[in-house]
N, C-alpha and C positions, 0 to 999 in steps of 0.2 A: 436369434436367427429365425426361429419358426414364426414368431410374431411378424417379422419383416416380410417373410415369404407369404404369409397369409394375407397381409395388407396388400402386397403387390398383386396377388391373384385376384383379390376383390376389385382392385382398381382396373386390372385388365378386363375382367368380366363386365364391369360397368361400361367401359369404353366400347367393348364389343357390342353391347346392347344398344349403345348410342349409334354405332355404325349400322346395325341391323335396322333400326328405325329410319335412318337416313336412306338406306337402300329401298325400303318399302315406300317411302315418300317419293323417291326418284322414279320408281316403277309406276306409281300412280300418276305422277305428272307426265311421264313419258307416254303412258297409255292414253292420256287425255289430250295429247298434242294433236292427234287426228281423230276427233270424236266421230262416231258413226252417225250418218244422217238417216233418219227414219224415213223410208219411202213406202208408198202404197204397194200393194201386192201386184197390181197391174203393171206398174213401172218396173217392178222386180222381174216380172216375166219378160218385159220388153228388153231388159238388159241381158237376160239369158239368150233370147233369140238373136240379139245383135252381137253375141259373144264378147260382151264388155266385161264379164266377170273373170278375174284372174284366179282368185282363190275364194273358197267359201268355207266357213266354220259353222257347223250345225250343232245346236244345243237342244236336243229333244226334251220335252217336258210331258206331263200326263196327257193333256189334250191338245197341245200345240208344240211348235218348234220355233226357236229363234235362230235366224240365219244372219251371220255377219259376213259381208263380202268385201273384197278389195277390187276396185275397178281398175281395168287394164290401162286405160289411157290417162285418166286423171290422178291415179294412185291415191284416190280417196276411199274412205270406208262408207258402206251403206248397211242398213239393217232393216229387216222386215220380219213379220211374224206370220206363220202359216198354220193351218189346221194340221193336226197329226196325221190325218188321213191323206193329206196331200204330199206328205214327205217322200214316199217312194217315187212318185211321179216327178217331183221337183228334183230329187237326187239324180234320177236318170237323165233329165233334161240338162242339168248342170254338167254331167259327165259327157253328154253328147256335144256340149258347147266347148269342151276342152278345159273347163275349170277344174282346178285341183280342190278336192273335197276332203274335209276333216270333220269327223263326227265325234263329239265329246259329250260325256254324261255330266261333267262338271265344268263350269266356266272358269277359266284361269283368272279372269278378272274378279270373280267372286272370291277366289282364294286370296287374291291380293287385297281385296277390301276387308276380308275376315282378318287376315294377318295385320293389316293396317289398323283396324279397330282394336284388335287384341293387344298389339304391341305396346301402346301407351300404358295400358293396365299392367301388363307384364313388367314393363320397365319401372312403373311406379312402385309396384310391390317389391321388385328386386332392389330398387334403389333404397326403399325404406328399410329393407333387411340389411342392405349394405351399410346404411347410416347407423342403424342400431348396433350392428356388430362393430362398426368402427368406433362408436362412442363407448361401447363396452370395452373394446381393446384399449382405447385411450385412457379409460378409467383405471384399467389394470396397470397400464404403463405408468400412470400418475402415482398409483399406490406403490409400485416398485421403486419409482424415482424418489417418492417421498420417504420410503423406508431407507433408501440408499443414502439420503442426505440427512438422516436423523443424527443428532448429536446428544450424548448423554454425559452429564456431569454429576459428581458426588460432592457433598459438603458435610463437614463435621465441625462442631464447636462445643466447647465446655466452659462454664464459668463457675467460680466459687460463689456460694451464697453467704451473705452476711446480714446480721440483724440491722434493721433500720433502713435498708435499701429498698427502693420500689421494685416490686416483682413484675417485670414487663416481659411478656412472651407473645410473639406473633403480632406485635403492634398494639397490644392492649395491656393495661395494668390490672392485675388481679389482687384482691385483698389477701395479704400474707405477711407474716412477721419478718421474713427474710427477702432478700432480693439479690440478683446477680451483680458481681463486681466486674466492672469493665471500664475502658476509657470512654466509651459512649454510654448508651443506656443499658448495655449488657444483654440485649435481646438475643438469646442464644439461637432461637429459631430463625430469625431474620438473618443473622450472620451466617449460619450454615446454608440457608437458602441462597444468599448472595454468592457464597463460594461455589455452590453447585452450578448456578447460572453462568458465572464467569468461567468456571472450568469447562463447561460444555461448549462455550464459545471460544475457548482458547485465549482468554483475556486476563490470565493471571489469577490473583486471589484478592480477598477483601483487604489484606494488609498492604497490597501494592497500591490500591486506589485510596484507601483510608487508613494510613499508618497511625498507630497509637502514639507516635512521637509528634504528631501535628496537633497543636492546641485547639485548632478550630473544630476538631471533632470531639472535644471534651464534652461528655454528656449529651452528644447529638442523638436525635431520634433516628433509630436504625431504618425507619421507612425511607429516609433520604438515601440510604445506601442502595436500597432496592430500586428506587426511582432512577438513580444514576446507572445502576446495572441495566435496567430496562432501556435506557437511552443508548447505552453502548451496544446492546443487542440489536436495536433498531438500525443503528449505523452499519452494523455488519449484516443486516437483513436476516436476522434470526427471529423466529417466532416461538413463543413458549407454548408447548403442547400439553405438558403435564408435569405436576410437581407432587412427589410422594415424600412425606416427612414423618419422622417419629421423634417425639420429645421424651427424654428419660428423666424422671424426677420422682421422688417418693411422695412429696406433697407440694402443692395442693392438687386436687383432682382437676385435670385440664379438660376432659371430655365435654362438660357442659358449656365451656367457653369456646369450643372450636368454631361454631358458626360465625362469631364475631371476629375471631382470628382470621378465618378464611376471607371474610369481607375486607378486613384491613389489608391483608397481604395482596389480595386481588386488586384492590384499588391502587396500591403502590405500584403494582406491575402492569396495570392497564389490561387485565385479562378477566375472564369470567371466573367466579368463585368455584364453578364446577371443575376447573382445571387444577384445583389445589386440594390435595387429600392429606389429612392430618391424623396421626395416631399418637397415643400416649402409652408409655410403659414405665414400670418401676424397675429398680435394680435389685429387688428382693433383699434389701438390707445389706447388700454387698458393697464394699469400697466407699469412697467419699459420697457418691450419689446415694447409695443405700443408707448412709448415715445422715442424709439430709444436708450435707455440706456442699453439694454441687448440683448443677443441672447441665444436661447435654442434649444435643440434637443431631440426628443424621438426616440428610436430605438427598434425594435423587431428582434431578431435573432433566427433562427431555425437550430438546429444541429441534426445529426443522428450518431449513433454508427457505426463504421466500423468493 
């Protein structure tokens, strides 16, 4: 509510500034519709004697005075400059001729010009501030909206380890005497990651899309599962923001192989490797994992709507 009020206030301020500039332009144009004709001093005296001057505006300066007059018959403006020493005499003659006299220290036209010249700069600075704040506000709103549309999914998988099976984790095969048992290649990390992505998007789980009763998935490369999951996410307009995973096994050491795993997983998902974070843990000799009989993985995946 406060952001909407602030945005409305800024918009109103901006349009007030535009109206202000328009008024200044209108005043300048209006003032120039009847420009004053510069006349010689002798002609000016003749106009006074003939009582042709209706009003006179006097703008004294240091050594001179500018006089702007409105002529009675033609309703035109005339201008002349006199010496400062002549001003008392001229003022008296104007009064005797019946002219209305106004003496001003500052010319209103000058203020109009000053305001007119300053207005564009004021408006430019104000508009730049307005745009900067608007962009900052939009960025904040985008962050709030992005946070509001974030989706998080969790995935878990566990496979038994048997002698003679290839040890495949995170899309790469590691040298080890045992490997995971599964309908596909048994990649526990890829399977948990696939479940996390599908869960975040509300698209079921890996068993729904790749049932172990279907012979075409027998021994399949689990990277195909991730590629299919990414396609489903694209169709639902979800983007992968971050993946955090932990693989639990007693042996072998996985840390040295994480860079290649991240590259393989990132390639299958069509994202940058920096979006995938991997960790490895042991089970401290406890249960099947601790005895080297199984391997497990936990994954958390974060998605956003595009």
